[in-house]
C-alpha positions as CSV (number, residue, x, y, z in Angstrom):
1,M,167.6,84.5,96.9
2,F,165.8,83.7,100.2
3,N,166.0,87.3,101.3
4,T,164.8,88.6,97.9
5,L,161.8,86.2,98.0
6,K,160.9,87.2,101.5
7,F,161.0,90.9,100.5
8,A,158.7,90.1,97.5
9,N,156.1,88.4,99.8
10,K,156.1,91.4,102.1
11,N,155.4,93.7,99.2
12,K,152.6,91.3,98.1
13,S,151.2,91.4,101.7
14,K,151.3,95.2,101.7
15,T,149.6,95.3,98.2
16,N,146.9,92.9,99.5
17,N,146.4,95.1,102.6
18,M,146.1,98.2,100.5
19,K,143.5,96.6,98.3
20,K,141.5,95.7,101.3
21,V,141.6,99.3,102.5
22,I,140.6,100.6,99.1
23,I,137.7,98.0,99.0
24,C,136.5,98.9,102.5
25,C,136.8,102.6,101.7
26,F,134.8,102.1,98.5
27,A,132.2,100.1,100.2
28,A,131.8,102.8,103.0
29,F,131.6,105.5,100.3
30,S,129.0,103.4,98.5
31,L,127.0,103.0,101.6
32,M,127.0,106.8,102.3
33,A,126.2,107.5,98.7
34,N,123.3,105.1,98.7
35,A,122.2,104.8,102.3
36,E,119.3,102.4,103.3
37,H,117.2,102.5,106.3
38,T,114.6,99.8,107.1
39,I,111.9,100.1,109.6
40,K,108.8,98.1,110.6
41,V,105.4,99.7,110.8
42,T,102.4,98.2,112.6
43,V,98.9,99.2,111.3
44,E,95.9,98.4,113.3
45,N,92.2,98.6,112.5
46,P,90.6,100.0,115.7
47,S,87.0,99.1,114.5
48,K,84.8,96.1,114.3
49,D,84.3,96.7,110.6
50,I,86.3,95.2,107.8
51,R,88.4,97.9,106.2
52,T,89.2,97.7,102.4
53,D,92.0,100.0,101.0
54,A,92.4,101.6,104.4
55,P,94.7,104.7,104.0
56,V,98.1,104.4,105.8
57,V,100.4,107.4,106.3
58,V,103.9,107.3,107.6
59,Q,105.6,110.6,108.6
60,L,109.2,110.8,107.4
61,G,110.6,113.7,109.5
62,S,111.9,111.4,112.3
63,L,113.9,109.2,109.9
64,G,117.0,111.3,110.0
65,M,117.7,110.9,106.3
66,S,116.6,112.3,102.9
67,V,114.3,109.8,101.2
68,S,114.3,109.3,97.4
69,S,112.7,105.9,97.1
70,A,110.9,103.4,99.3
71,L,109.8,99.7,99.2
72,V,106.9,98.5,101.3
73,K,106.5,94.8,101.9
74,D,103.6,92.9,103.5
75,G,105.5,89.7,104.3
76,E,107.0,88.8,100.9
77,K,104.5,90.8,98.9
78,E,105.4,94.3,97.6
79,I,102.8,96.9,98.3
80,P,102.3,99.9,95.9
81,C,103.3,103.1,97.8
82,Q,103.8,106.8,97.2
83,L,106.1,109.5,98.5
84,D,104.7,113.0,98.7
85,D,106.4,116.4,99.1
86,L,103.5,118.4,100.8
87,N,105.3,121.8,101.3
88,G,107.2,122.2,98.0
89,D,110.7,122.0,99.6
90,K,111.9,119.2,97.4
91,R,112.0,116.7,100.3
92,Y,109.4,114.0,100.8
93,D,107.3,114.4,103.9
94,E,105.0,111.4,103.9
95,L,104.9,107.9,102.6
96,C,101.5,106.4,102.0
97,F,99.9,103.2,100.9
98,T,96.6,101.3,101.4
99,T,95.8,97.9,102.9
100,D,92.9,95.6,103.7
101,L,92.3,94.9,107.4
102,G,89.9,92.6,109.1
103,K,88.0,93.4,112.3
104,R,90.5,94.7,115.0
105,E,93.3,93.2,112.8
106,K,96.9,94.4,113.2
107,K,99.5,94.0,110.4
108,T,103.2,94.6,110.3
109,F,104.9,96.1,107.2
110,E,108.6,96.3,106.4
111,I,109.6,99.5,104.8
112,T,113.1,100.2,103.2
113,F,114.1,103.8,102.4
114,T,117.0,104.8,100.2
115,D,118.4,108.3,99.6
116,E,119.1,107.9,95.9
117,G,117.1,107.0,92.8
118,K,113.5,107.7,92.1
119,P,110.3,106.5,93.6
120,R,109.2,103.1,92.4
121,Q,106.6,103.0,89.7
122,Y,103.2,101.3,90.1
123,T,100.0,101.2,88.0
124,P,98.0,104.3,89.0
125,K,94.6,103.8,90.7
126,V,94.0,107.6,90.9
127,F,94.4,110.5,88.5
128,I,94.4,114.3,88.7
129,E,94.7,117.0,86.0
130,M,94.7,120.8,85.5
131,V,94.4,121.8,81.8
132,L,94.3,125.1,80.0
133,P,92.2,125.3,76.8
134,N,94.1,125.3,73.5
135,R,92.5,127.6,70.9
136,N,93.9,125.4,68.1
137,V,92.2,122.2,69.4
138,K,88.5,122.2,68.7
139,I,87.7,118.8,70.2
140,K,86.4,119.4,73.8
141,N,88.1,116.3,75.4
142,K,91.5,116.7,73.5
143,Q,92.9,119.8,75.2
144,D,96.6,119.5,75.9
145,Y,98.0,122.4,77.8
146,Y,98.6,120.5,81.1
147,I,99.7,122.5,84.1
148,S,100.4,121.9,87.8
149,E,99.5,125.3,89.3
150,L,97.7,128.5,88.4
151,T,97.2,131.8,90.3
152,V,94.8,134.6,89.2
153,D,94.4,138.1,90.6
154,R,91.3,139.7,91.9
155,G,88.7,140.4,89.3
156,V,89.8,137.6,86.9
157,D,86.9,135.4,85.7
158,A,88.8,132.3,86.9
159,Y,85.9,130.0,86.1
160,R,86.6,130.3,82.4
161,V,90.5,130.2,82.6
162,Q,90.8,126.4,83.1
163,H,89.4,123.6,81.0
164,H,86.5,121.9,82.9
165,H,86.5,125.0,85.1
166,G,89.1,123.8,87.6
167,V,91.2,120.9,88.9
168,A,89.7,117.5,88.3
169,F,90.6,114.2,90.0
170,E,89.3,110.6,90.3
171,S,89.7,107.1,91.7
172,E,88.3,104.2,89.8
173,L,84.9,104.7,91.5
174,T,84.2,108.4,91.3
175,A,85.5,111.7,89.8
176,Y,85.3,115.4,91.0
177,R,86.1,118.9,89.8
178,I,86.5,122.1,91.9
179,Y,85.2,125.2,90.3
180,F,87.9,127.8,90.1
181,D,85.8,130.8,91.4
182,E,84.2,132.2,94.5
183,R,81.8,129.4,94.8
184,Q,84.5,126.6,94.9
185,S,81.7,124.2,94.2
186,I,82.6,120.5,93.9
187,D,80.9,119.0,90.9
188,L,80.5,115.3,90.3
189,Y,81.3,112.8,87.5
190,G,79.5,109.4,87.8
191,K,80.7,106.1,86.2
192,Y,79.1,102.9,85.0
193,N,82.3,100.9,85.5
194,K,85.3,100.9,87.8
195,Q,88.0,102.6,85.8
196,L,90.0,105.8,85.3
197,E,88.4,108.0,82.7
198,L,89.4,111.7,83.1
199,Y,92.5,111.6,80.9
200,D,90.3,110.3,78.1
201,T,87.2,112.3,78.6
202,Q,88.4,115.5,80.4
203,F,85.0,115.6,82.1
204,Y,83.3,115.9,78.7
205,P,82.8,112.4,77.1
206,D,82.0,112.3,73.4
207,E,79.2,110.2,71.8
208,E,81.6,107.4,71.1
209,Q,82.9,107.3,74.7
210,L,79.3,107.3,76.0
211,A,78.4,104.4,73.8
212,K,81.4,102.5,75.3
213,G,80.1,103.0,78.8
214,Y,82.1,106.0,80.0
215,G,80.5,108.2,82.7
216,D,79.5,111.8,82.7
217,D,78.6,114.9,84.8
218,V,75.8,113.9,87.2
219,L,75.1,117.2,89.2
220,W,73.9,120.7,88.7
221,C,75.7,123.0,91.1
222,G,74.4,126.5,90.5
223,Q,75.0,128.8,93.6
224,T,74.4,125.8,96.0
225,F,76.9,124.0,98.2
226,A,76.9,121.3,95.5
227,L,78.9,118.6,97.5
228,G,80.7,120.2,100.4
229,A,81.8,123.6,99.0
230,F,83.5,125.5,101.8
231,R,82.0,129.0,102.4
232,G,82.0,131.8,105.0
233,W,79.1,132.6,107.4
234,D,78.0,136.1,108.4
235,G,75.9,135.1,111.3
236,E,72.7,134.7,109.2
237,K,73.7,133.1,105.8
238,S,76.5,131.5,103.8
239,T,78.9,133.8,101.9
240,M,81.0,133.1,98.9
241,L,84.8,133.4,98.8
242,D,84.7,136.4,96.6
243,D,86.7,139.1,98.5
244,V,90.2,137.7,97.9
245,E,93.3,139.2,96.3
246,H,94.7,136.0,94.7
247,R,93.1,132.6,93.9
248,T,95.3,129.6,93.3
249,Q,94.8,125.9,92.4
250,R,97.6,123.5,92.4
251,I,98.3,119.7,92.3
252,I,100.2,118.5,95.4
253,A,100.2,114.7,94.8
254,R,99.5,112.8,91.5
255,G,99.2,109.1,92.7
256,P,99.5,106.2,92.2
257,V,97.9,105.8,95.7
258,R,96.3,109.1,96.3
259,V,95.8,112.5,94.8
260,I,95.9,115.9,96.5
261,A,94.5,119.1,95.1
262,E,95.1,122.4,96.9
263,V,92.9,125.6,96.6
264,V,94.4,128.8,98.1
265,C,92.6,132.1,98.8
266,D,95.1,134.8,99.7
267,D,93.9,137.8,101.8
268,W,90.3,136.6,102.2
269,N,88.1,139.1,104.0
270,A,85.9,136.5,105.6
271,P,83.0,137.6,107.8
272,C,84.2,137.8,111.4
273,S,82.8,138.6,114.9
274,T,85.9,140.7,115.5
275,P,85.7,144.2,113.9
276,N,88.4,145.1,111.4
277,A,89.9,141.6,111.4
278,K,92.9,141.1,109.2
279,P,92.3,139.1,106.1
280,L,93.0,135.3,106.2
281,V,94.9,133.1,104.0
282,L,92.9,129.9,103.4
283,R,94.5,126.7,102.1
284,E,92.1,123.8,101.3
285,R,93.4,120.4,100.5
286,Y,91.2,117.7,98.8
287,T,92.5,114.2,99.0
288,Q,91.2,111.1,97.3
289,W,92.6,107.6,97.9
290,A,92.7,104.6,95.6
291,G,89.7,102.4,96.1
292,H,87.6,105.2,97.6
293,R,84.6,107.2,96.4
294,D,85.0,109.8,99.1
295,V,87.2,112.8,99.5
296,Q,88.9,114.3,102.6
297,V,88.6,118.1,102.9
298,E,91.1,120.0,105.1
299,A,91.0,123.8,105.5
300,R,94.0,125.5,107.1
301,F,94.2,129.2,108.0
302,S,97.1,131.6,108.5
303,R,96.1,132.0,112.2
304,P,93.6,130.5,114.7
305,V,90.0,131.3,113.7
306,A,88.0,131.0,116.9
307,D,86.2,134.3,116.2
308,Y,85.0,133.0,112.8
309,A,82.3,130.7,111.7
310,F,82.1,129.0,108.3
311,S,79.6,126.9,106.4
312,T,79.3,124.0,104.1
313,G,76.7,121.3,103.1
314,I,75.2,119.5,100.2
315,I,72.7,120.6,97.5
316,N,69.1,119.8,98.1
317,V,68.6,117.9,94.8
318,K,65.0,118.5,93.6
319,G,62.6,116.3,95.4
320,S,65.4,114.5,97.2
321,E,65.0,112.4,100.3
322,E,67.1,113.6,103.3
323,F,69.0,111.6,105.9
324,T,70.7,113.0,109.0
325,D,72.0,111.6,112.3
326,K,72.0,115.0,113.8
327,K,75.6,114.5,114.7
328,G,77.3,115.7,111.6
329,L,76.4,113.0,109.1
330,R,73.9,114.1,106.4
331,G,72.9,112.8,103.1
332,C,70.3,112.9,100.4
333,W,69.0,110.9,97.4
334,G,67.4,112.6,94.4
335,T,67.0,113.1,90.7
336,D,67.4,116.2,88.5
337,Y,68.9,117.5,85.4
338,T,72.7,118.3,85.4
339,V,72.1,121.4,83.2
340,S,69.5,124.2,83.0
341,G,67.4,125.9,80.4
342,K,67.3,124.6,76.8
343,D,70.1,122.1,77.5
344,T,67.5,119.9,79.4
345,L,66.2,118.9,76.0
346,T,69.4,117.0,75.2
347,H,70.4,115.8,78.6
348,A,68.8,113.1,80.7
349,K,68.1,113.5,84.5
350,E,70.6,111.9,86.8
351,T,70.0,110.1,90.1
352,V,72.6,110.6,92.9
353,G,73.2,110.0,96.5
354,L,75.2,112.6,98.3
355,G,76.9,112.6,101.8
356,I,78.9,114.8,104.1
357,C,80.4,114.1,107.5
358,I,81.5,116.9,109.9
359,P,83.6,115.9,112.9
360,R,81.7,116.7,116.2
361,Q,84.3,119.2,117.3
362,H,83.7,121.3,114.2
363,L,79.9,121.1,114.1
364,K,78.4,124.3,115.4
365,K,74.9,124.0,114.0
366,E,72.9,121.9,111.5
367,L,70.8,124.3,109.5
368,P,67.2,123.5,108.5
369,A,66.8,122.3,104.8
370,D,65.9,125.0,102.4
371,K,65.1,124.8,98.7
372,D,68.9,124.9,97.8
373,N,70.8,123.2,100.6
374,Y,71.1,120.8,103.5
375,G,73.7,123.0,105.4
376,F,75.8,123.3,108.4
377,V,77.6,126.1,110.3
378,I,81.1,124.8,111.2
379,S,84.0,126.3,113.3
380,T,87.3,125.6,114.9
381,T,89.3,127.1,117.8
382,T,92.6,126.3,116.0
383,D,93.9,127.1,112.6
384,C,92.6,124.0,111.0
385,L,89.3,122.1,110.4
386,N,88.3,119.1,108.3
387,Y,85.3,117.1,107.0
388,A,84.6,114.5,104.4
389,I,82.4,114.2,101.4
390,T,81.1,111.3,99.2
391,F,78.7,110.4,96.5
392,T,77.2,107.6,94.4
393,S,75.6,107.7,91.0
394,D,72.6,105.5,90.2
395,K,74.3,104.6,86.9
396,E,77.0,102.7,88.6
397,S,77.2,99.0,88.0
398,F,79.0,98.6,91.3
399,G,77.3,101.1,93.7
400,Y,73.9,101.9,95.4
401,H,70.5,102.2,93.7
402,S,68.0,103.2,96.4
403,A,67.9,105.9,99.2
404,K,67.7,103.1,101.8
405,D,70.9,101.4,100.7
406,W,72.7,104.7,100.3
407,F,71.8,106.0,103.8
408,E,72.8,102.7,105.3
409,S,76.2,102.9,103.5
410,L,76.7,106.5,104.9
411,K,76.4,105.1,108.5
412,A,79.1,102.6,107.6
413,W,81.2,105.3,105.9
414,K,81.2,107.4,109.0
415,R,82.7,104.6,111.0
416,E,85.3,104.0,108.3
417,L,86.5,107.6,108.6
418,E,88.2,106.7,111.9
419,P,91.8,106.4,110.9
420,V,93.9,103.3,111.4
421,R,96.6,103.3,114.0
422,V,100.1,103.5,112.7
423,N,103.1,102.8,114.9
424,I,106.7,103.0,113.6
425,I,109.2,100.5,115.0
426,K,112.7,101.7,114.0
């Protein structure tokens, strides 16, 4: 009996050990299947200005894991964040969020990444859309053929292919659309109140929406630079992006923290100082962040473009007052109709303040003002250049209402364009 009981206890011990092994193996498998990695990130404001909704970008390439979800915490507080796949390879490349920082302040954030699940959901503070017109829908702001990307061949009247003539995006402060044609003009939508509106109005508010305080188009573009359109330069004048084989617009990022629109011109025969230069591929990205009225513009080329010059600028709104610091910052304040011809009988004039900031390394020449534009010649020795654009509408309940105040805000904006310093502590 004693021996039998001893034998039974041995079997029970073996059984318990086997259970422990199984549990350990299961736990290890679960860890591998749902790996977590936590890092700390310091974010520092390098300036003496208070920063509100300062953009923070964390590169994910060095993490050594495939990220599916992320949690960002400022102390015990969860911060809305966003994961973006920037090159279309189905892997997230960047994590981004915004934060408020005092003068010279440094904050530390804890970020936990997991390799399973989906990105956490937050209330969006930005919006972006591309829409095709539906012939069966007659109401202008009820079109419902939403798309993410569109490419057209040479000769197609791309301006009329998309509803509201191209990709449109917004923060709660301002909204923009990029014309899908050789001009690539950036048109503007001003708001009375801080809110997202484009999903409802599709850039064309109806009478009921206008009565409720929705915004509207506030700029006439024509053939001008409008607000920061990117163009070629033939040594004497600006040139359109008309000599291209394919033209593409696509949505890269949809929020909730930032939106990114991309415009691609394949085989662009841009004016060049080198004879018989091969065509370029131009990729422009337009990024707007939550809490921001401005947009960051980045132009990338298929090769270094030291032998090229380009141009951009802002429209010379009729009768506008100009501001320039002669170092890449330029603005204007003026009032004009947003339409032409007979349409002026049914539309009111709009007062806007415009601004553009060219980094010093890309500023080749500030052009004298003419009847259409306040322009610049810009260049780069590499395959990339960037600049920023911004605007205000006098109809805003929260913005600027005089040339003096707007020009002072542009000076502060230029300082705010200096990025915060981000340091990863693994």
